[in-house]
PDBQT receptor file of N, H, CA, C and O in Angstrom, charges set to zero:
ATOM      1  N   PHE A   1     -11.117 -15.945  -9.350  1.00  0.00    +0.000 N 
ATOM      2  CA  PHE A   1     -10.207 -15.930 -10.420  1.00  0.00    +0.000 C 
ATOM      3  C   PHE A   1      -8.754 -15.496  -9.725  1.00  0.00    +0.000 C 
ATOM      4  O   PHE A   1      -7.716 -16.120  -9.943  1.00  0.00    +0.000 OA
ATOM      5  N   VAL A   2      -8.831 -14.464  -8.956  1.00  0.00    +0.000 N 
ATOM      6  H   VAL A   2      -9.674 -13.956  -8.779  1.00  0.00    +0.000 HD
ATOM      7  CA  VAL A   2      -7.666 -14.015  -8.319  1.00  0.00    +0.000 C 
ATOM      8  C   VAL A   2      -7.039 -14.992  -7.410  1.00  0.00    +0.000 C 
ATOM      9  O   VAL A   2      -5.816 -15.133  -7.371  1.00  0.00    +0.000 OA
ATOM     10  N   TYR A   3      -7.939 -15.738  -6.603  1.00  0.00    +0.000 N 
ATOM     11  H   TYR A   3      -8.932 -15.624  -6.635  1.00  0.00    +0.000 HD
ATOM     12  CA  TYR A   3      -7.362 -16.798  -5.818  1.00  0.00    +0.000 C 
ATOM     13  C   TYR A   3      -6.722 -17.956  -6.488  1.00  0.00    +0.000 C 
ATOM     14  O   TYR A   3      -5.709 -18.468  -6.012  1.00  0.00    +0.000 OA
ATOM     15  N   ALA A   4      -7.273 -18.379  -7.562  1.00  0.00    +0.000 N 
ATOM     16  H   ALA A   4      -8.096 -17.963  -7.948  1.00  0.00    +0.000 HD
ATOM     17  CA  ALA A   4      -6.884 -19.403  -8.436  1.00  0.00    +0.000 C 
ATOM     18  C   ALA A   4      -5.466 -18.938  -9.127  1.00  0.00    +0.000 C 
ATOM     19  O   ALA A   4      -4.570 -19.770  -9.271  1.00  0.00    +0.000 OA
ATOM     20  N   SER A   5      -5.323 -17.770  -9.489  1.00  0.00    +0.000 N 
ATOM     21  H   SER A   5      -6.051 -17.094  -9.372  1.00  0.00    +0.000 HD
ATOM     22  CA  SER A   5      -4.120 -17.266 -10.159  1.00  0.00    +0.000 C 
ATOM     23  C   SER A   5      -3.036 -17.197  -9.024  1.00  0.00    +0.000 C 
ATOM     24  O   SER A   5      -1.887 -17.587  -9.231  1.00  0.00    +0.000 OA
ATOM     25  N   LEU A   6      -3.407 -16.732  -7.929  1.00  0.00    +0.000 N 
ATOM     26  H   LEU A   6      -4.340 -16.415  -7.760  1.00  0.00    +0.000 HD
ATOM     27  CA  LEU A   6      -2.500 -16.564  -6.715  1.00  0.00    +0.000 C 
ATOM     28  C   LEU A   6      -2.011 -17.935  -6.347  1.00  0.00    +0.000 C 
ATOM     29  O   LEU A   6      -0.827 -18.107  -6.060  1.00  0.00    +0.000 OA
ATOM     30  N   GLY A   7      -2.882 -18.917  -6.345  1.00  0.00    +0.000 N 
ATOM     31  H   GLY A   7      -3.844 -18.777  -6.579  1.00  0.00    +0.000 HD
ATOM     32  CA  GLY A   7      -2.394 -20.345  -6.073  1.00  0.00    +0.000 C 
ATOM     33  C   GLY A   7      -1.432 -20.874  -7.108  1.00  0.00    +0.000 C 
ATOM     34  O   GLY A   7      -0.436 -21.524  -6.791  1.00  0.00    +0.000 OA
ATOM     35  N   ASN A   8      -1.737 -20.595  -8.294  1.00  0.00    +0.000 N 
ATOM     36  H   ASN A   8      -2.546 -20.068  -8.551  1.00  0.00    +0.000 HD
ATOM     37  CA  ASN A   8      -0.882 -21.046  -9.400  1.00  0.00    +0.000 C 
ATOM     38  C   ASN A   8       0.515 -20.363  -9.242  1.00  0.00    +0.000 C 
ATOM     39  O   ASN A   8       1.535 -21.043  -9.349  1.00  0.00    +0.000 OA
ATOM     40  N   GLY A   9       0.566 -19.097  -9.001  1.00  0.00    +0.000 N 
ATOM     41  H   GLY A   9      -0.263 -18.544  -8.914  1.00  0.00    +0.000 HD
ATOM     42  CA  GLY A   9       1.775 -18.318  -8.866  1.00  0.00    +0.000 C 
ATOM     43  C   GLY A   9       2.631 -18.788  -7.592  1.00  0.00    +0.000 C 
ATOM     44  O   GLY A   9       3.859 -18.871  -7.610  1.00  0.00    +0.000 OA
ATOM     45  N   LEU A  10       1.844 -19.079  -6.511  1.00  0.00    +0.000 N 
ATOM     46  H   LEU A  10       0.846 -19.012  -6.496  1.00  0.00    +0.000 HD
ATOM     47  CA  LEU A  10       2.611 -19.519  -5.335  1.00  0.00    +0.000 C 
ATOM     48  C   LEU A  10       3.198 -20.942  -5.589  1.00  0.00    +0.000 C 
ATOM     49  O   LEU A  10       4.234 -21.286  -5.019  1.00  0.00    +0.000 OA
ATOM     50  N   GLY A  11       2.572 -21.717  -6.395  1.00  0.00    +0.000 N 
ATOM     51  H   GLY A  11       1.731 -21.438  -6.857  1.00  0.00    +0.000 HD
ATOM     52  CA  GLY A  11       3.151 -22.916  -6.704  1.00  0.00    +0.000 C 
ATOM     53  C   GLY A  11       4.511 -22.887  -7.377  1.00  0.00    +0.000 C 
ATOM     54  O   GLY A  11       5.386 -23.738  -7.219  1.00  0.00    +0.000 OA
ATOM     55  N   ASN A  12       4.585 -21.806  -8.148  1.00  0.00    +0.000 N 
ATOM     56  H   ASN A  12       3.874 -21.115  -8.276  1.00  0.00    +0.000 HD
ATOM     57  CA  ASN A  12       5.920 -21.479  -8.779  1.00  0.00    +0.000 C 
ATOM     58  C   ASN A  12       7.024 -21.018  -7.845  1.00  0.00    +0.000 C 
ATOM     59  O   ASN A  12       8.193 -21.393  -7.935  1.00  0.00    +0.000 OA
ATOM     60  N   VAL A  13       6.518 -20.110  -6.873  1.00  0.00    +0.000 N 
ATOM     61  H   VAL A  13       5.569 -19.805  -6.800  1.00  0.00    +0.000 HD
ATOM     62  CA  VAL A  13       7.494 -19.686  -5.758  1.00  0.00    +0.000 C 
ATOM     63  C   VAL A  13       8.050 -20.878  -4.951  1.00  0.00    +0.000 C 
ATOM     64  O   VAL A  13       9.233 -20.938  -4.613  1.00  0.00    +0.000 OA
ATOM     65  N   VAL A  14       7.187 -21.770  -4.678  1.00  0.00    +0.000 N 
ATOM     66  H   VAL A  14       6.226 -21.722  -4.953  1.00  0.00    +0.000 HD
ATOM     67  CA  VAL A  14       7.705 -23.007  -3.757  1.00  0.00    +0.000 C 
ATOM     68  C   VAL A  14       8.507 -23.850  -4.568  1.00  0.00    +0.000 C 
ATOM     69  O   VAL A  14       9.366 -24.520  -3.993  1.00  0.00    +0.000 OA
ATOM     70  N   GLY A  15       8.370 -23.951  -5.947  1.00  0.00    +0.000 N 
ATOM     71  H   GLY A  15       7.673 -23.407  -6.414  1.00  0.00    +0.000 HD
ATOM     72  CA  GLY A  15       9.171 -24.852  -6.779  1.00  0.00    +0.000 C 
ATOM     73  C   GLY A  15      10.445 -24.291  -7.069  1.00  0.00    +0.000 C 
ATOM     74  O   GLY A  15      11.338 -25.092  -7.347  1.00  0.00    +0.000 OA
ATOM     75  N   GLU A  16      10.715 -23.059  -7.061  1.00  0.00    +0.000 N 
ATOM     76  H   GLU A  16       9.990 -22.408  -6.836  1.00  0.00    +0.000 HD
ATOM     77  CA  GLU A  16      11.986 -22.346  -7.509  1.00  0.00    +0.000 C 
ATOM     78  C   GLU A  16      12.658 -21.633  -6.350  1.00  0.00    +0.000 C 
ATOM     79  O   GLU A  16      11.960 -21.021  -5.542  1.00  0.00    +0.000 OA
ATOM     80  N   PRO A  17      13.940 -21.679  -6.231  1.00  0.00    +0.000 N 
ATOM     81  CA  PRO A  17      14.623 -20.989  -5.128  1.00  0.00    +0.000 C 
ATOM     82  C   PRO A  17      14.801 -19.545  -5.598  1.00  0.00    +0.000 C 
ATOM     83  O   PRO A  17      14.825 -19.244  -6.792  1.00  0.00    +0.000 OA
ATOM     84  N   GLY A  18      14.929 -18.638  -4.562  1.00  0.00    +0.000 N 
ATOM     85  H   GLY A  18      14.910 -18.883  -3.592  1.00  0.00    +0.000 HD
ATOM     86  CA  GLY A  18      15.205 -17.247  -4.889  1.00  0.00    +0.000 C 
ATOM     87  C   GLY A  18      14.029 -16.390  -4.750  1.00  0.00    +0.000 C 
ATOM     88  O   GLY A  18      12.905 -16.877  -4.877  1.00  0.00    +0.000 OA
ATOM     89  N   LEU A  19      14.207 -15.123  -4.492  1.00  0.00    +0.000 N 
ATOM     90  H   LEU A  19      15.119 -14.727  -4.389  1.00  0.00    +0.000 HD
ATOM     91  CA  LEU A  19      13.132 -14.290  -4.223  1.00  0.00    +0.000 C 
ATOM     92  C   LEU A  19      12.701 -13.471  -5.498  1.00  0.00    +0.000 C 
ATOM     93  O   LEU A  19      11.700 -12.755  -5.522  1.00  0.00    +0.000 OA
ATOM     94  N   GLY A  20      13.564 -13.653  -6.557  1.00  0.00    +0.000 N 
ATOM     95  H   GLY A  20      14.378 -14.235  -6.538  1.00  0.00    +0.000 HD
ATOM     96  CA  GLY A  20      13.280 -12.998  -7.800  1.00  0.00    +0.000 C 
ATOM     97  C   GLY A  20      11.968 -13.604  -8.497  1.00  0.00    +0.000 C 
ATOM     98  O   GLY A  20      11.429 -13.017  -9.436  1.00  0.00    +0.000 OA
ATOM     99  N   VAL A  21      11.532 -14.706  -8.025  1.00  0.00    +0.000 N 
ATOM    100  H   VAL A  21      11.969 -15.182  -7.263  1.00  0.00    +0.000 HD
ATOM    101  CA  VAL A  21      10.317 -15.325  -8.664  1.00  0.00    +0.000 C 
ATOM    102  C   VAL A  21       9.122 -14.485  -8.187  1.00  0.00    +0.000 C 
ATOM    103  O   VAL A  21       8.122 -14.563  -8.901  1.00  0.00    +0.000 OA
ATOM    104  N   LEU A  22       9.052 -13.695  -7.103  1.00  0.00    +0.000 N 
ATOM    105  H   LEU A  22       9.864 -13.631  -6.523  1.00  0.00    +0.000 HD
ATOM    106  CA  LEU A  22       7.990 -12.930  -6.606  1.00  0.00    +0.000 C 
ATOM    107  C   LEU A  22       7.835 -11.801  -7.643  1.00  0.00    +0.000 C 
ATOM    108  O   LEU A  22       6.708 -11.324  -7.776  1.00  0.00    +0.000 OA
ATOM    109  N   LEU A  23       8.796 -11.348  -8.353  1.00  0.00    +0.000 N 
ATOM    110  H   LEU A  23       9.712 -11.736  -8.245  1.00  0.00    +0.000 HD
ATOM    111  CA  LEU A  23       8.605 -10.281  -9.239  1.00  0.00    +0.000 C 
ATOM    112  C   LEU A  23       8.106 -10.692 -10.563  1.00  0.00    +0.000 C 
ATOM    113  O   LEU A  23       7.916  -9.841 -11.433  1.00  0.00    +0.000 OA
ATOM    114  N   ARG A  24       7.872 -11.995 -10.780  1.00  0.00    +0.000 N 
ATOM    115  H   ARG A  24       8.026 -12.686 -10.073  1.00  0.00    +0.000 HD
ATOM    116  CA  ARG A  24       7.371 -12.423 -12.156  1.00  0.00    +0.000 C 
ATOM    117  C   ARG A  24       5.809 -11.940 -12.284  1.00  0.00    +0.000 C 
ATOM    118  O   ARG A  24       5.125 -11.957 -11.261  1.00  0.00    +0.000 OA
ATOM    119  N   PRO A  25       5.278 -11.544 -13.429  1.00  0.00    +0.000 N 
ATOM    120  CA  PRO A  25       3.930 -11.231 -13.568  1.00  0.00    +0.000 C 
ATOM    121  C   PRO A  25       2.941 -12.375 -13.103  1.00  0.00    +0.000 C 
ATOM    122  O   PRO A  25       1.844 -12.068 -12.635  1.00  0.00    +0.000 OA
ATOM    123  N   SER A  26       3.296 -13.576 -13.223  1.00  0.00    +0.000 N 
ATOM    124  H   SER A  26       4.186 -13.825 -13.603  1.00  0.00    +0.000 HD
ATOM    125  CA  SER A  26       2.347 -14.735 -12.874  1.00  0.00    +0.000 C 
ATOM    126  C   SER A  26       2.184 -14.632 -11.314  1.00  0.00    +0.000 C 
ATOM    127  O   SER A  26       1.168 -15.118 -10.816  1.00  0.00    +0.000 OA
ATOM    128  N   VAL A  27       3.040 -14.083 -10.584  1.00  0.00    +0.000 N 
ATOM    129  H   VAL A  27       3.865 -13.688 -10.988  1.00  0.00    +0.000 HD
ATOM    130  CA  VAL A  27       2.987 -14.067  -9.174  1.00  0.00    +0.000 C 
ATOM    131  C   VAL A  27       2.572 -12.641  -8.670  1.00  0.00    +0.000 C 
ATOM    132  O   VAL A  27       1.702 -12.471  -7.815  1.00  0.00    +0.000 OA
ATOM    133  N   LEU A  28       3.205 -11.729  -9.218  1.00  0.00    +0.000 N 
ATOM    134  H   LEU A  28       3.911 -11.867  -9.913  1.00  0.00    +0.000 HD
ATOM    135  CA  LEU A  28       2.986 -10.328  -8.847  1.00  0.00    +0.000 C 
ATOM    136  C   LEU A  28       1.627  -9.820  -9.200  1.00  0.00    +0.000 C 
ATOM    137  O   LEU A  28       1.034  -9.123  -8.376  1.00  0.00    +0.000 OA
ATOM    138  N   GLY A  29       1.089 -10.103 -10.331  1.00  0.00    +0.000 N 
ATOM    139  H   GLY A  29       1.570 -10.670 -10.999  1.00  0.00    +0.000 HD
ATOM    140  CA  GLY A  29      -0.300  -9.710 -10.777  1.00  0.00    +0.000 C 
ATOM    141  C   GLY A  29      -1.416 -10.144  -9.772  1.00  0.00    +0.000 C 
ATOM    142  O   GLY A  29      -2.199  -9.349  -9.253  1.00  0.00    +0.000 OA
ATOM    143  N   PRO A  30      -1.405 -11.502  -9.553  1.00  0.00    +0.000 N 
ATOM    144  CA  PRO A  30      -2.518 -11.900  -8.557  1.00  0.00    +0.000 C 
ATOM    145  C   PRO A  30      -2.373 -11.244  -7.160  1.00  0.00    +0.000 C 
ATOM    146  O   PRO A  30      -3.369 -10.981  -6.487  1.00  0.00    +0.000 OA
ATOM    147  N   ILE A  31      -1.180 -11.000  -6.761  1.00  0.00    +0.000 N 
ATOM    148  H   ILE A  31      -0.371 -11.214  -7.308  1.00  0.00    +0.000 HD
ATOM    149  CA  ILE A  31      -0.926 -10.277  -5.380  1.00  0.00    +0.000 C 
ATOM    150  C   ILE A  31      -1.589  -8.932  -5.453  1.00  0.00    +0.000 C 
ATOM    151  O   ILE A  31      -2.381  -8.609  -4.568  1.00  0.00    +0.000 OA
ATOM    152  N   ILE A  32      -1.306  -8.103  -6.484  1.00  0.00    +0.000 N 
ATOM    153  H   ILE A  32      -0.663  -8.365  -7.203  1.00  0.00    +0.000 HD
ATOM    154  CA  ILE A  32      -1.769  -6.893  -6.715  1.00  0.00    +0.000 C 
ATOM    155  C   ILE A  32      -3.310  -6.891  -6.727  1.00  0.00    +0.000 C 
ATOM    156  O   ILE A  32      -3.994  -6.058  -6.132  1.00  0.00    +0.000 OA
ATOM    157  N   GLY A  33      -3.809  -7.968  -7.507  1.00  0.00    +0.000 N 
ATOM    158  H   GLY A  33      -3.253  -8.644  -7.991  1.00  0.00    +0.000 HD
ATOM    159  CA  GLY A  33      -5.314  -8.048  -7.620  1.00  0.00    +0.000 C 
ATOM    160  C   GLY A  33      -5.963  -8.278  -6.253  1.00  0.00    +0.000 C 
ATOM    161  O   GLY A  33      -7.000  -7.698  -5.928  1.00  0.00    +0.000 OA
ATOM    162  N   LEU A  34      -5.324  -9.137  -5.471  1.00  0.00    +0.000 N 
ATOM    163  H   LEU A  34      -4.482  -9.608  -5.735  1.00  0.00    +0.000 HD
ATOM    164  CA  LEU A  34      -5.818  -9.412  -4.061  1.00  0.00    +0.000 C 
ATOM    165  C   LEU A  34      -5.851  -8.157  -3.207  1.00  0.00    +0.000 C 
ATOM    166  O   LEU A  34      -6.818  -7.876  -2.499  1.00  0.00    +0.000 OA
ATOM    167  N   VAL A  35      -4.746  -7.406  -3.303  1.00  0.00    +0.000 N 
ATOM    168  H   VAL A  35      -3.960  -7.634  -3.878  1.00  0.00    +0.000 HD
ATOM    169  CA  VAL A  35      -4.647  -6.080  -2.607  1.00  0.00    +0.000 C 
ATOM    170  C   VAL A  35      -5.812  -5.099  -2.917  1.00  0.00    +0.000 C 
ATOM    171  O   VAL A  35      -6.457  -4.503  -2.055  1.00  0.00    +0.000 OA
ATOM    172  N   ILE A  36      -6.006  -5.003  -4.314  1.00  0.00    +0.000 N 
ATOM    173  H   ILE A  36      -5.481  -5.487  -5.015  1.00  0.00    +0.000 HD
ATOM    174  CA  ILE A  36      -7.118  -4.220  -4.835  1.00  0.00    +0.000 C 
ATOM    175  C   ILE A  36      -8.466  -4.654  -4.183  1.00  0.00    +0.000 C 
ATOM    176  O   ILE A  36      -9.214  -3.872  -3.598  1.00  0.00    +0.000 OA
ATOM    177  N   LEU A  37      -8.699  -6.019  -4.352  1.00  0.00    +0.000 N 
ATOM    178  H   LEU A  37      -8.092  -6.654  -4.827  1.00  0.00    +0.000 HD
ATOM    179  CA  LEU A  37      -9.939  -6.504  -3.594  1.00  0.00    +0.000 C 
ATOM    180  C   LEU A  37     -10.115  -6.325  -2.327  1.00  0.00    +0.000 C 
ATOM    181  O   LEU A  37     -11.250  -6.152  -1.882  1.00  0.00    +0.000 OA
ATOM    182  N   ALA A  38      -8.957  -6.336  -1.488  1.00  0.00    +0.000 N 
ATOM    183  H   ALA A  38      -8.035  -6.476  -1.849  1.00  0.00    +0.000 HD
ATOM    184  CA  ALA A  38      -9.000  -6.004  -0.004  1.00  0.00    +0.000 C 
ATOM    185  C   ALA A  38      -9.303  -4.570   0.263  1.00  0.00    +0.000 C 
ATOM    186  O   ALA A  38      -9.861  -4.267   1.318  1.00  0.00    +0.000 OA
ATOM    187  N   LEU A  39      -8.967  -3.635  -0.644  1.00  0.00    +0.000 N 
ATOM    188  H   LEU A  39      -8.514  -3.881  -1.501  1.00  0.00    +0.000 HD
ATOM    189  CA  LEU A  39      -9.031  -2.308  -0.452  1.00  0.00    +0.000 C 
ATOM    190  C   LEU A  39     -10.390  -1.729  -0.851  1.00  0.00    +0.000 C 
ATOM    191  O   LEU A  39     -10.735  -0.631  -0.413  1.00  0.00    +0.000 OA
ATOM    192  N   ILE A  40     -11.159  -2.430  -1.658  1.00  0.00    +0.000 N 
ATOM    193  H   ILE A  40     -10.879  -3.322  -2.013  1.00  0.00    +0.000 HD
ATOM    194  CA  ILE A  40     -12.490  -2.046  -2.149  1.00  0.00    +0.000 C 
ATOM    195  C   ILE A  40     -13.326  -1.655  -1.099  1.00  0.00    +0.000 C 
ATOM    196  O   ILE A  40     -13.824  -0.534  -1.197  1.00  0.00    +0.000 OA
ATOM    197  N   PRO A  41     -13.632  -2.437   0.040  1.00  0.00    +0.000 N 
ATOM    198  CA  PRO A  41     -14.432  -2.143   1.033  1.00  0.00    +0.000 C 
ATOM    199  C   PRO A  41     -13.976  -0.797   1.720  1.00  0.00    +0.000 C 
ATOM    200  O   PRO A  41     -14.809   0.053   2.036  1.00  0.00    +0.000 OA
ATOM    201  N   VAL A  42     -12.661  -0.637   1.933  1.00  0.00    +0.000 N 
ATOM    202  H   VAL A  42     -11.985  -1.327   1.677  1.00  0.00    +0.000 HD
ATOM    203  CA  VAL A  42     -12.214   0.585   2.561  1.00  0.00    +0.000 C 
ATOM    204  C   VAL A  42     -12.564   1.794   1.755  1.00  0.00    +0.000 C 
ATOM    205  O   VAL A  42     -13.037   2.803   2.279  1.00  0.00    +0.000 OA
ATOM    206  N   GLY A  43     -12.336   1.687   0.523  1.00  0.00    +0.000 N 
ATOM    207  H   GLY A  43     -11.952   0.867   0.097  1.00  0.00    +0.000 HD
ATOM    208  CA  GLY A  43     -12.535   2.924  -0.431  1.00  0.00    +0.000 C 
ATOM    209  C   GLY A  43     -14.047   3.161  -0.470  1.00  0.00    +0.000 C 
ATOM    210  O   GLY A  43     -14.430   4.331  -0.457  1.00  0.00    +0.000 OA
ATOM    211  N   TYR A  44     -14.899   2.220  -0.516  1.00  0.00    +0.000 N 
ATOM    212  H   TYR A  44     -14.588   1.270  -0.527  1.00  0.00    +0.000 HD
ATOM    213  CA  TYR A  44     -16.347   2.321  -0.560  1.00  0.00    +0.000 C 
ATOM    214  C   TYR A  44     -16.866   3.011   0.704  1.00  0.00    +0.000 C 
ATOM    215  O   TYR A  44     -17.795   3.818   0.662  1.00  0.00    +0.000 OA
ATOM    216  N   LYS A  45     -16.242   2.669   1.811  1.00  0.00    +0.000 N 
ATOM    217  H   LYS A  45     -15.488   2.014   1.845  1.00  0.00    +0.000 HD
ATOM    218  CA  LYS A  45     -16.728   3.023   3.111  1.00  0.00    +0.000 C 
ATOM    219  C   LYS A  45     -16.334   4.610   3.258  1.00  0.00    +0.000 C 
ATOM    220  O   LYS A  45     -17.109   5.397   3.802  1.00  0.00    +0.000 OA
ATOM    221  N   ARG A  46     -15.170   4.980   2.773  1.00  0.00    +0.000 N 
ATOM    222  H   ARG A  46     -14.541   4.341   2.331  1.00  0.00    +0.000 HD
ATOM    223  CA  ARG A  46     -14.715   6.401   2.777  1.00  0.00    +0.000 C 
ATOM    224  C   ARG A  46     -15.472   7.193   1.805  1.00  0.00    +0.000 C 
ATOM    225  O   ARG A  46     -15.870   8.325   2.080  1.00  0.00    +0.000 OA
ATOM    226  N   TRP A  47     -15.685   6.619   0.653  1.00  0.00    +0.000 N 
ATOM    227  H   TRP A  47     -15.362   5.699   0.429  1.00  0.00    +0.000 HD
ATOM    228  CA  TRP A  47     -16.657   7.359  -0.275  1.00  0.00    +0.000 C 
ATOM    229  C   TRP A  47     -18.063   7.574   0.211  1.00  0.00    +0.000 C 
ATOM    230  O   TRP A  47     -18.658   8.614  -0.069  1.00  0.00    +0.000 OA
ATOM    231  N   ARG A  48     -18.611   6.622   0.931  1.00  0.00    +0.000 N 
ATOM    232  H   ARG A  48     -18.127   5.776   1.158  1.00  0.00    +0.000 HD
ATOM    233  CA  ARG A  48     -20.009   6.703   1.434  1.00  0.00    +0.000 C 
ATOM    234  C   ARG A  48     -19.977   7.775   2.628  1.00  0.00    +0.000 C 
ATOM    235  O   ARG A  48     -20.953   8.509   2.781  1.00  0.00    +0.000 OA
ATOM    236  N   ILE A  49     -19.035   7.857   3.345  1.00  0.00    +0.000 N 
ATOM    237  H   ILE A  49     -18.242   7.261   3.221  1.00  0.00    +0.000 HD
ATOM    238  CA  ILE A  49     -18.975   8.809   4.534  1.00  0.00    +0.000 C 
ATOM    239  C   ILE A  49     -18.844  10.247   4.024  1.00  0.00    +0.000 C 
ATOM    240  O   ILE A  49     -19.578  11.115   4.497  1.00  0.00    +0.000 OA
ATOM    241  N   LYS A  50     -17.911  10.546   3.050  1.00  0.00    +0.000 N 
ATOM    242  H   LYS A  50     -17.314   9.842   2.667  1.00  0.00    +0.000 HD
ATOM    243  CA  LYS A  50     -17.687  11.802   2.444  1.00  0.00    +0.000 C 
ATOM    244  C   LYS A  50     -18.764  12.197   1.544  1.00  0.00    +0.000 C 
ATOM    245  O   LYS A  50     -19.109  13.379   1.505  1.00  0.00    +0.000 OA
ATOM    246  N   GLY A  51     -19.352  11.272   0.785  1.00  0.00    +0.000 N 
ATOM    247  H   GLY A  51     -19.072  10.313   0.817  1.00  0.00    +0.000 HD
ATOM    248  CA  GLY A  51     -20.454  11.465  -0.141  1.00  0.00    +0.000 C 
ATOM    249  C   GLY A  51     -19.719  11.708  -1.474  1.00  0.00    +0.000 C 
ATOM    250  O   GLY A  51     -18.530  12.025  -1.508  1.00  0.00    +0.000 OA
ATOM    251  N   PRO A  52     -20.519  11.536  -2.621  1.00  0.00    +0.000 N 
ATOM    252  CA  PRO A  52     -19.988  11.779  -3.885  1.00  0.00    +0.000 C 
ATOM    253  C   PRO A  52     -19.632  13.243  -4.114  1.00  0.00    +0.000 C 
ATOM    254  O   PRO A  52     -20.337  14.114  -3.605  1.00  0.00    +0.000 OA
ATOM    255  N   ALA A  53     -18.574  13.553  -4.855  1.00  0.00    +0.000 N 
ATOM    256  H   ALA A  53     -18.002  12.845  -5.269  1.00  0.00    +0.000 HD
ATOM    257  CA  ALA A  53     -18.217  14.901  -5.016  1.00  0.00    +0.000 C 
ATOM    258  C   ALA A  53     -19.153  15.752  -5.785  1.00  0.00    +0.000 C 
ATOM    259  O   ALA A  53     -18.900  16.944  -5.963  1.00  0.00    +0.000 OA
TER     260      ALA A  53
């Protein structure tokens, strides 16, 4: 879902000039979602090493 949304948002970026397009929710939301997905393994690994509180 995140990849499809990101692809749709990037289509808007390519179609319109200016960097202000990157701040639109249709582009920024999927980018934030992708960052969260990328950080999940890092957080899990740190949580597993330290153990649950």
